[in-house]
C-alpha positions, -999 to +999 in steps of 0.1 A: +407+186-015+371+199-017+377+211-054+374+176-069+341+167-051+326+202-061+336+197-098+321+162-097+288+176-083+288+202-109+292+177-136+264+155-122+241+185-119+248+197-154+242+162-166+208+162-149+197+194-163+207+183-198+186+150-195+155+170-181+157+194-211+160+167-235+129+149-220+109+181-221+118+186-257+109+149-266+075+154-250+070+187-268+078+172-302+054+143-296+026+169-289+034+187-318+035+157-340+002+144-327+018+110-314+007+117-279-031+117-276-045+113-241-078+099-251-092+081-280-126+075-266-123+037-263-147+034-234-184+046-235-209+045-207-244+056-215-274+064-192-307+075-207-343+078-204-360+050-222-395+054-239-418+038-266-428+058-296-463+051-314-475+037-279-514+031-280-535+045-253-540+009-240-504+008-227-500+028-194-464+034-188-452+053-157-422+063-137-389+071-153-381+044-180-343+041-183-316+023-201-278+018-195-251+008-219-215-001-217-192-003-247-155-007-258-147+007-291-116+009-314-111+044-330-094+049-364-084+085-371-092+097-406-059+110-420-048+141-402-083+156-400-105+161-369-126+131-379-124+095-370-144+063-374-152+040-345-165+006-341-171-017-309-190-041-289-208-038-256-242-046-237-273-025-230-303-030-208-336-011-205-366-008-181-400+002-190-424+005-159-462+003-160-491+019-138-517-004-125-509-028-155-492-059-162-479-079-194-500-110-201-484-137-223-512-157-238-516-184-266-552-182-279-547-210-304-563-193-334-546-159-329-513-176-316-489-163-291-494-126-282-484-100-257-513-082-241-513-052-217-541-059-191-551-044-157-528-055-128-543-086-111-521-079-080-513-045-061-478-043-074-455-015-059-434-017-091-441-036-124-416-036-154-405-051-186-367-055-189-347-062-221-310-067-226-290-068-258-255-075-271-247-045-293-222-033-318-219+006-322-205+024-352-198+060-352-183+089-373-167+112-348-157+149-350-133+164-324-127+201-320-094+194-301-078+163-319-046+165-297-066+160-264-102+147-267-107+153-230-112+188-238-130+208-266-162+201-286-171+167-300-199+153-320-207+118-335-234+104-356-238+066-359-257+033-359-263+004-334-269-032-343-278-056-314-292-090-307-315-097-276-299-118-249-326-116-224-360-102-216-385-106-187-413-089-167-411-085-130-435-073-105-428-065-069-457-067-042-461-076-004-482-105+008-490-105+046-458-086+053-436-107+029-420-091-001-427-112-033-415-109-068-435-123-098-412-126-127-419-141-162-395-146-192-407-130-223-378-133-248-399-153-274-421-124-281-394-098-287-377-090-319-344-110-322-324-079-336-325-043-327-312-014-352-309+022-340-297+055-354-276+074-328-262+110-323-240+126-297-229+162-291-211+176-261-178+188-245-149+168-233-157+135-218-195+141-215-220+143-245-257+145-248-269+114-265-300+102-283-311+069-301-341+060-321-350+024-332-355+014-369-377-016-360-402-024-332-399-039-298-422-069-304-423-094-332-449-087-359-482-101-348-471-108-313-475-074-297-481-036-305-459-019-329-441+003-306-406+017-314-379+023-287-360+056-282-336+069-256-322+103-245-295+107-222-258+113-214-226+095-225-194+093-206-163+085-229-125+083-221-094+062-223 
């Protein structure tokens, strides 16, 4: 009486083993064919030191100027090579801090509207200029391990084009024990568009990142001819 149940259990077990073997073979075939790719680097998060090149001595920056960026990209592999092309869209923001100095926005009539950097009129604990951009990154990418981009060497060279979506100065101080923030919008004095060259190099999901601006921070005639640059880290994935 026990023979039939034993035979039935044996058949079920054999069927399970066969299905498991087929599944393993199917996954192996996908890996070999390059269909299964754990990462295409659709997501990019960047954190960097932000600075100004060609800054005159009259501008006294201090502290750790910093920028952050968040982008979603679509990646197109180039044939069966280790290269790909990517394009995306995202936002970035940067803070530049000043030491005992503030940004003065004046309209002198003859000279027109200008940005001036003058001694601080108040005892600010922190004083900064913040800019925010809507940006589109474009990259030519190389992957040492094209089957799994979460591992192996990777590098990219590219270009970013952005439009300004916000800018302001903000100073924090204390008045009779009360914390006060002085904030002034400055978007009209900033260049409407920003163009930058970019480069990344690293391993796995983490790369060193650098960007250098092709145009100035302020509009011509409205401020000093300073060029933005950033050096930091990029986290990629998905």
